[in-house]
C-alpha positions as CSV (number, residue, x, y, z in Angstrom):
1,M,97.2,105.0,-99.7
2,E,100.7,104.9,-97.9
3,D,102.4,103.7,-101.2
4,M,101.0,107.0,-102.9
5,D,103.3,109.6,-104.5
6,M,102.5,112.7,-102.4
7,N,104.7,114.8,-104.1
8,V,102.8,114.9,-107.5
9,T,102.9,118.5,-108.7
10,A,100.3,120.9,-107.7
11,G,99.1,123.0,-110.3
12,H,98.3,123.4,-114.0
13,F,99.7,122.6,-116.8
14,D,102.7,125.1,-116.8
15,N,103.5,123.9,-113.5
16,D,103.3,127.0,-111.5
17,E,105.1,126.3,-108.3
18,A,108.1,127.3,-106.9
19,M,109.8,126.4,-103.4
20,A,112.5,128.5,-101.4
21,A,115.3,126.0,-102.7
22,D,114.6,127.7,-106.5
23,L,115.4,131.1,-105.9
24,R,118.6,132.3,-107.6
25,A,120.9,134.2,-105.6
26,D,121.1,137.4,-107.4
27,D,117.4,137.9,-108.2
28,A,117.3,140.8,-105.5
29,D,119.6,143.9,-104.7
30,P,121.2,142.7,-101.6
31,G,121.9,146.7,-100.8
32,R,118.3,147.2,-100.7
33,R,116.6,148.3,-97.4
34,P,112.9,147.8,-96.9
35,I,111.1,151.0,-96.0
36,V,110.7,151.5,-92.2
37,S,111.1,147.6,-91.3
38,R,110.6,144.4,-93.2
39,A,107.2,143.9,-91.7
40,V,106.2,146.9,-92.7
41,A,107.3,146.9,-96.2
42,I,105.7,143.2,-96.6
43,V,102.2,144.5,-95.4
44,V,102.6,148.0,-97.6
45,S,103.4,145.6,-100.6
46,V,100.2,143.3,-100.0
47,V,97.9,146.3,-99.5
48,V,99.4,148.0,-102.9
49,L,99.2,145.1,-104.6
50,G,95.8,143.6,-103.7
51,A,94.4,146.9,-104.7
52,L,96.5,147.3,-108.0
53,T,95.5,143.5,-108.9
54,G,91.9,144.2,-108.3
55,V,91.7,147.2,-110.5
56,C,93.7,145.4,-113.2
57,A,91.1,142.2,-112.9
58,G,88.3,144.4,-112.9
59,L,89.8,146.0,-116.3
60,L,90.4,143.0,-117.7
61,T,87.0,141.5,-117.2
62,L,85.3,144.9,-118.8
63,L,88.0,144.2,-121.9
64,L,86.7,140.9,-122.3
65,Y,83.1,141.9,-122.3
66,A,84.1,144.5,-124.8
67,I,85.7,141.9,-127.2
68,E,82.6,139.8,-127.0
69,H,80.5,142.5,-127.5
70,A,82.2,143.6,-130.7
71,A,83.4,140.0,-132.1
72,L,80.4,138.0,-131.2
73,G,77.5,140.4,-130.5
74,F,77.2,139.1,-127.1
75,V,78.3,139.9,-123.3
76,E,78.2,136.7,-121.3
77,S,75.9,136.6,-118.2
78,P,74.5,133.9,-116.4
79,E,71.2,134.2,-118.2
80,L,73.3,134.0,-121.7
81,P,76.7,132.2,-120.9
82,G,77.2,131.7,-124.6
83,P,77.2,132.8,-128.2
84,F,74.1,130.7,-128.6
85,L,72.3,133.7,-130.8
86,T,75.1,134.6,-132.8
87,H,75.2,133.4,-136.5
88,P,77.7,130.8,-137.6
89,L,79.4,132.7,-139.9
90,R,80.0,135.6,-137.5
91,R,81.2,133.1,-135.0
92,A,83.6,131.5,-137.6
93,A,85.0,134.9,-138.2
94,S,85.9,136.0,-134.5
95,L,87.2,132.8,-133.9
96,I,89.4,132.8,-137.1
97,G,90.2,136.3,-136.7
98,G,90.8,136.5,-133.1
99,A,93.4,133.3,-133.7
100,T,95.3,134.8,-136.4
101,I,96.0,138.2,-134.9
102,A,96.7,136.4,-131.8
103,A,99.1,134.2,-133.6
104,V,101.2,136.9,-135.4
105,L,101.4,139.0,-132.3
106,W,102.6,135.9,-130.0
107,W,105.4,135.0,-132.8
108,L,106.4,138.1,-132.6
109,L,106.5,138.4,-128.8
110,R,108.1,134.9,-128.5
111,T,110.8,135.2,-131.4
112,R,111.7,138.8,-131.8
113,T,111.7,140.2,-128.1
114,T,112.2,139.2,-124.5
115,R,110.1,136.2,-123.7
116,V,107.7,136.3,-120.7
117,P,108.6,133.8,-118.2
118,S,105.8,131.5,-116.4
119,V,104.6,132.9,-113.0
120,R,106.7,129.8,-111.4
121,Q,109.8,131.2,-113.2
122,A,108.8,134.9,-111.8
123,V,108.4,133.5,-108.2
124,S,111.9,132.0,-108.5
125,G,113.8,135.0,-109.7
126,A,113.1,135.7,-113.2
127,L,111.9,139.2,-114.2
128,M,108.9,139.6,-116.2
129,P,109.5,142.5,-118.5
130,V,106.7,145.1,-118.6
131,W,105.4,146.1,-122.1
132,Q,105.8,142.2,-123.0
133,T,104.0,140.9,-120.1
134,V,101.2,143.4,-120.9
135,C,100.9,142.5,-124.5
136,H,100.7,138.7,-123.4
137,V,98.3,139.3,-121.1
138,L,96.1,141.1,-123.7
139,L,96.6,138.5,-126.0
140,Q,95.1,135.9,-123.8
141,I,91.8,138.2,-123.1
142,V,91.5,138.8,-126.8
143,I,91.4,135.0,-127.7
144,V,88.8,134.4,-124.9
145,G,86.7,137.2,-126.1
146,C,86.7,135.9,-129.6
147,G,85.8,132.3,-128.7
148,L,88.7,130.4,-128.3
149,S,88.6,127.6,-125.9
150,V,90.9,128.2,-123.1
151,G,90.6,129.4,-119.8
152,R,91.3,133.7,-119.0
153,E,92.5,133.1,-115.3
154,V,96.4,133.1,-116.2
155,A,96.7,136.6,-117.2
156,P,95.6,138.3,-114.1
157,R,98.0,136.1,-112.5
158,E,100.8,136.9,-114.7
159,L,99.9,140.8,-114.4
160,G,100.1,140.4,-110.7
161,S,103.2,138.7,-110.6
162,M,104.8,141.6,-112.7
163,L,103.1,144.4,-110.8
164,A,104.9,142.5,-107.5
165,Q,108.1,142.6,-108.9
166,R,107.9,146.4,-109.6
167,V,106.0,146.8,-106.1
168,C,108.5,145.0,-104.0
169,R,111.4,146.7,-105.6
170,W,109.9,149.7,-104.7
171,T,109.3,148.6,-100.9
172,G,112.7,147.2,-100.5
173,L,111.9,143.4,-100.3
174,H,114.6,141.0,-100.4
175,A,114.5,137.7,-102.0
176,R,113.2,135.4,-99.0
177,D,109.9,137.9,-99.1
178,L,110.0,138.4,-102.7
179,M,109.0,134.5,-103.6
180,N,106.0,134.7,-101.2
181,V,104.7,138.1,-102.2
182,I,104.9,137.3,-106.2
183,A,103.1,133.9,-105.6
184,I,100.3,136.0,-103.0
185,S,99.6,138.7,-105.6
186,A,99.4,136.0,-108.5
187,G,96.6,134.3,-106.4
188,A,95.2,138.0,-105.9
189,G,94.6,138.2,-109.6
190,L,92.7,135.0,-109.6
191,A,90.6,136.3,-106.7
192,G,90.0,139.3,-108.5
193,V,88.9,138.2,-111.8
194,Y,86.3,135.9,-110.4
195,N,85.5,137.6,-107.2
196,A,86.8,134.2,-105.2
197,P,89.1,135.7,-102.3
198,L,89.5,132.1,-100.8
199,A,90.3,130.5,-104.0
200,G,92.9,133.0,-104.6
201,A,94.9,132.7,-101.5
202,F,94.6,128.7,-101.5
203,F,95.9,129.1,-105.1
204,A,99.1,130.9,-103.8
205,I,99.4,128.6,-100.9
206,E,98.7,125.3,-101.9
207,I,99.8,125.7,-105.7
208,L,102.6,128.1,-105.9
209,L,104.1,127.9,-102.5
210,K,102.8,125.2,-100.5
211,D,103.1,127.3,-97.8
212,V,101.1,126.9,-94.7
213,T,102.5,129.1,-92.2
214,A,100.3,131.7,-90.5
215,A,101.9,134.7,-91.7
216,T,101.8,133.7,-95.2
217,V,97.8,132.3,-94.9
218,A,96.8,135.5,-93.3
219,L,99.1,137.6,-96.0
220,S,97.4,135.8,-98.6
221,L,93.7,136.1,-97.9
222,L,94.6,139.9,-97.1
223,C,95.7,140.7,-100.4
224,S,92.9,138.4,-102.2
225,S,90.1,139.7,-100.7
226,L,91.5,143.3,-101.2
227,A,91.5,142.4,-104.8
228,A,88.4,141.0,-105.0
229,W,86.4,143.6,-103.6
230,V,88.3,146.3,-105.3
231,A,87.8,144.6,-108.7
232,T,83.9,144.3,-107.8
233,L,84.1,148.3,-108.1
234,V,85.2,148.2,-111.2
235,K,83.5,145.6,-113.1
236,G,80.4,145.1,-110.9
237,T,79.4,141.8,-109.1
238,H,77.2,139.2,-110.0
239,T,76.8,135.1,-109.7
240,F,79.1,133.4,-112.2
241,Y,77.6,130.3,-112.2
242,V,73.8,129.8,-111.5
243,I,72.6,126.5,-109.6
244,G,69.3,127.3,-108.9
245,H,67.5,126.6,-105.6
246,V,69.3,123.6,-104.2
247,D,68.7,121.5,-100.8
248,A,71.5,122.3,-98.3
249,H,71.3,119.2,-96.4
250,F,73.5,116.4,-97.1
251,T,71.8,113.2,-97.2
252,P,73.6,109.5,-96.6
253,D,72.9,109.2,-100.8
254,L,74.7,112.5,-101.3
255,F,77.7,111.4,-99.8
256,A,77.3,107.9,-101.5
257,F,77.3,110.4,-105.0
258,A,80.3,112.1,-103.8
259,L,82.1,109.1,-103.5
260,V,81.2,107.8,-107.0
261,V,81.4,111.0,-108.6
262,G,84.9,111.6,-106.7
263,V,86.5,108.3,-108.1
264,L,85.2,109.0,-111.6
265,A,85.8,112.7,-111.8
266,G,89.7,111.7,-110.3
267,L,90.2,109.5,-113.3
268,C,88.7,112.1,-115.7
269,G,90.5,114.8,-114.0
270,A,94.0,113.0,-113.8
271,L,93.8,112.5,-117.9
272,F,92.7,115.9,-118.5
273,R,95.9,117.0,-116.3
274,A,98.2,114.9,-118.2
275,G,96.4,115.8,-121.7
276,A,96.9,119.7,-120.6
277,Q,100.8,118.7,-119.6
278,W,101.4,117.0,-123.1
279,A,100.0,120.1,-124.8
280,E,102.1,122.5,-123.3
281,R,105.1,120.5,-123.8
282,R,104.1,120.1,-127.7
283,K,103.1,123.7,-127.9
284,A,103.7,125.2,-131.5
285,Q,107.1,126.7,-131.5
286,G,108.4,129.6,-133.9
287,A,106.4,130.1,-137.3
288,A,104.3,127.4,-136.5
289,I,102.1,128.9,-134.4
290,L,101.2,131.3,-137.4
291,W,99.3,128.6,-139.1
292,Q,98.4,126.1,-136.2
293,L,96.3,128.7,-134.1
294,P,94.6,129.9,-137.1
295,A,93.6,126.3,-137.9
296,A,92.6,125.7,-134.1
297,G,90.4,128.4,-134.5
298,A,88.9,127.1,-137.8
299,V,88.5,123.7,-136.3
300,T,86.7,125.4,-133.3
301,A,84.3,127.3,-135.5
302,L,83.4,124.2,-137.4
303,V,82.7,122.1,-134.0
304,A,80.7,125.3,-132.8
305,V,78.1,125.0,-136.0
306,W,76.8,122.3,-133.7
307,V,78.1,122.4,-130.2
308,P,78.1,126.3,-129.6
309,Q,79.0,126.0,-126.0
310,V,82.6,124.9,-126.8
311,M,83.6,128.5,-127.4
312,G,85.0,130.6,-124.7
313,N,86.5,129.6,-121.2
314,G,83.9,127.1,-120.6
315,R,81.0,129.1,-118.7
316,A,78.5,127.9,-121.3
317,T,79.6,124.3,-120.9
318,A,79.5,124.7,-117.3
319,Q,75.9,126.4,-116.8
320,M,74.5,123.7,-119.2
321,G,75.3,121.2,-116.5
322,F,74.6,123.3,-113.6
323,S,70.8,124.1,-114.9
324,G,70.3,120.6,-116.5
325,R,67.2,118.9,-116.8
326,A,66.6,115.5,-115.0
327,E,66.0,113.6,-118.2
328,L,67.9,110.5,-119.8
329,V,68.0,112.7,-123.1
330,Y,69.7,115.5,-121.8
331,I,72.6,112.8,-121.2
332,P,73.8,112.5,-124.8
333,L,74.0,116.3,-125.3
334,L,76.2,116.6,-122.3
335,L,78.4,113.9,-123.1
336,I,79.1,115.7,-126.3
337,S,79.8,118.7,-124.7
338,F,82.1,117.3,-122.2
339,L,84.1,115.6,-125.3
340,A,84.3,118.6,-127.4
341,K,85.1,121.0,-124.7
342,A,88.1,118.8,-123.6
343,V,89.6,117.7,-127.1
344,V,89.2,121.6,-128.3
345,T,90.9,123.1,-125.3
346,L,93.9,120.8,-125.5
347,M,93.9,121.3,-129.1
348,T,93.9,125.3,-128.6
349,I,96.9,124.9,-126.1
350,R,98.6,122.4,-128.2
351,A,98.5,124.8,-131.3
352,G,100.3,127.6,-129.1
353,A,97.7,129.6,-127.2
354,S,98.5,130.8,-123.4
355,G,95.5,130.4,-120.9
356,G,94.6,128.6,-118.2
357,V,92.6,125.4,-117.7
358,L,90.8,126.2,-114.4
359,T,87.3,127.0,-116.0
360,P,87.7,124.4,-118.8
361,G,88.0,121.8,-115.9
362,I,84.8,123.4,-113.8
363,A,83.1,122.8,-117.4
364,L,84.3,119.2,-117.6
365,G,83.5,118.4,-113.9
366,S,80.2,120.0,-114.2
367,S,79.0,118.1,-117.1
368,L,80.1,114.8,-115.7
369,G,78.4,115.5,-112.3
370,C,75.2,116.7,-114.1
371,M,75.5,113.3,-116.1
372,L,75.8,111.2,-113.5
373,G,73.4,113.2,-111.1
374,I,70.6,112.5,-113.9
375,V,70.8,108.6,-113.3
376,W,71.0,109.4,-109.7
377,L,68.2,111.6,-109.1
378,L,65.8,109.2,-111.2
379,M,67.1,106.4,-108.7
380,F,66.9,108.4,-105.4
381,G,65.1,111.5,-106.0
382,T,66.5,113.4,-103.1
383,N,68.3,116.6,-104.4
384,S,68.8,118.7,-107.2
385,I,70.8,118.5,-110.6
386,G,72.5,121.6,-109.6
387,V,74.0,119.9,-106.6
388,Y,75.4,116.9,-108.0
389,A,76.8,119.2,-110.8
390,L,78.4,121.2,-108.3
391,L,80.2,118.0,-106.8
392,G,81.2,116.9,-110.0
393,A,83.0,120.5,-110.8
394,C,84.8,120.4,-107.4
395,A,86.0,116.8,-107.6
396,L,87.4,117.0,-111.3
397,L,88.9,120.6,-110.7
398,A,90.7,119.3,-107.7
399,A,92.1,116.4,-109.5
400,S,93.0,118.1,-112.4
401,Q,94.7,120.7,-110.5
402,N,96.0,118.5,-107.7
403,A,94.7,121.3,-105.3
404,P,91.5,120.3,-103.5
405,L,91.3,123.6,-101.0
406,M,91.7,125.7,-104.2
407,A,89.1,123.8,-106.2
408,M,86.6,123.3,-103.8
409,T,86.5,126.9,-102.6
410,L,86.8,128.3,-106.6
411,V,83.5,126.3,-107.4
412,M,81.6,127.0,-104.3
413,E,82.6,130.9,-104.5
414,L,81.6,131.2,-108.3
415,T,78.1,129.5,-107.2
416,E,77.6,131.4,-104.4
417,A,76.4,127.7,-103.0
418,P,75.2,127.3,-99.3
419,S,78.4,126.5,-97.0
420,N,76.7,123.5,-95.7
421,L,77.8,122.0,-99.1
422,Y,81.2,122.3,-98.2
423,V,80.9,118.8,-96.4
424,P,79.9,116.7,-99.5
425,A,82.3,118.6,-101.7
426,A,85.1,117.9,-99.4
427,C,84.4,114.6,-99.6
428,A,84.3,114.2,-103.5
429,C,87.5,116.4,-103.4
430,A,89.3,114.1,-101.3
431,V,88.5,111.0,-103.0
432,S,88.9,112.6,-106.6
433,V,92.5,113.6,-105.7
434,G,93.6,110.3,-104.1
435,T,92.0,108.9,-107.4
436,G,94.1,111.0,-109.5
437,L,97.1,110.4,-107.4
438,L,96.8,106.5,-108.2
439,V,96.3,107.3,-111.8
440,A,99.2,109.4,-111.9
441,R,101.3,106.6,-109.9
442,V,99.9,103.6,-112.5
443,R,101.1,106.0,-115.6
444,A,104.5,106.7,-113.8
445,R,104.9,102.9,-113.3
446,R,104.0,102.1,-116.9
447,R,106.4,104.8,-118.5
448,A,109.6,103.4,-116.2
449,A,108.3,100.0,-117.5
450,A,108.5,101.1,-121.1
451,R,112.1,102.6,-120.6
452,E,113.6,99.4,-119.4
């Protein structure tokens, strides 16, 4: 592991990472003075942003439910995580109609007005325009609600970043603190939408800033926990993924499984990460989105005729893994779901859609863990399918994001798994990230050799 490239960028495909050296000299008014004092201004900013981001995350969730109900006649829940009961023609109309509307509006936003920067660019000083950012965020929720295969977690992060820039202007924070607060607010958006305060805090620290100072950790936890709590007041709370009854005791064979799934999930996660980066680099530009995104919706509708769980942000596919059956005949269905989800998600991003890959990554990992777990359970019979799917989800997400702490805590919080399972989950994440780094190193060497 010593010769491994430990500087592989953390985060999802739009590379939402920023370092202090990336800050522009002119991204803050040097004449501004913080209210009362710098420390007070930082704390006030974090508290206000935690509350605002939580409200927005809750409202975005309710908007998603409303769109699902209007477009597909269902509202996702642990009992019905996907539009399985919706008629295929209605699914097709929702997908194609939603993709067409989004394509037109995104084309207008990207070609006729101020372009919305990424979270990384916002952290580095780029100003996020208000109404353009709001429209961009709402379009992401619309396409997920209509069934397109992409995650919805980027939307609240972008909204949190935009709000942070405005609040920090009011509180008078300067550039050296602005970067941290914007990243913290973006992480709070993730925490609010999924009721995952630990994952939100680790997202800001591990992916956006890579900053582990005590002050940053404390502020991140404060903002994310406040956002998660406020969001529950708006949208309520429930377990996002149901893994059923699990044995919280980790046995030697469970640790052995963590090693095996860590290697395989690391390989798959690294490839999914590379695919997402490829799709983002080659995303449809200009007028191409006007036909490519509706075409992606049509292809998704066709695939959904036989694999309806491919629709949406991945909750349906993931739940199939978490609640799988210990029967070999179940493996082909999981494999088809795995491949369909990966391909359709990358196709949607390539066609011009904006969105995340966190929940699609969880879906892939849950499916992989369940497939391996079925075989493992029939061999050893010492645990439940839900635990194996949990370890697979943690491991693949960790490798695809190169962020083991965020990935592990996000899956554990979404499933409300027993805390004892953090031990084998940490083992699986460590192995998967190491495997992912090796894969990235090999691919980098091959690219270098090809250029020579």
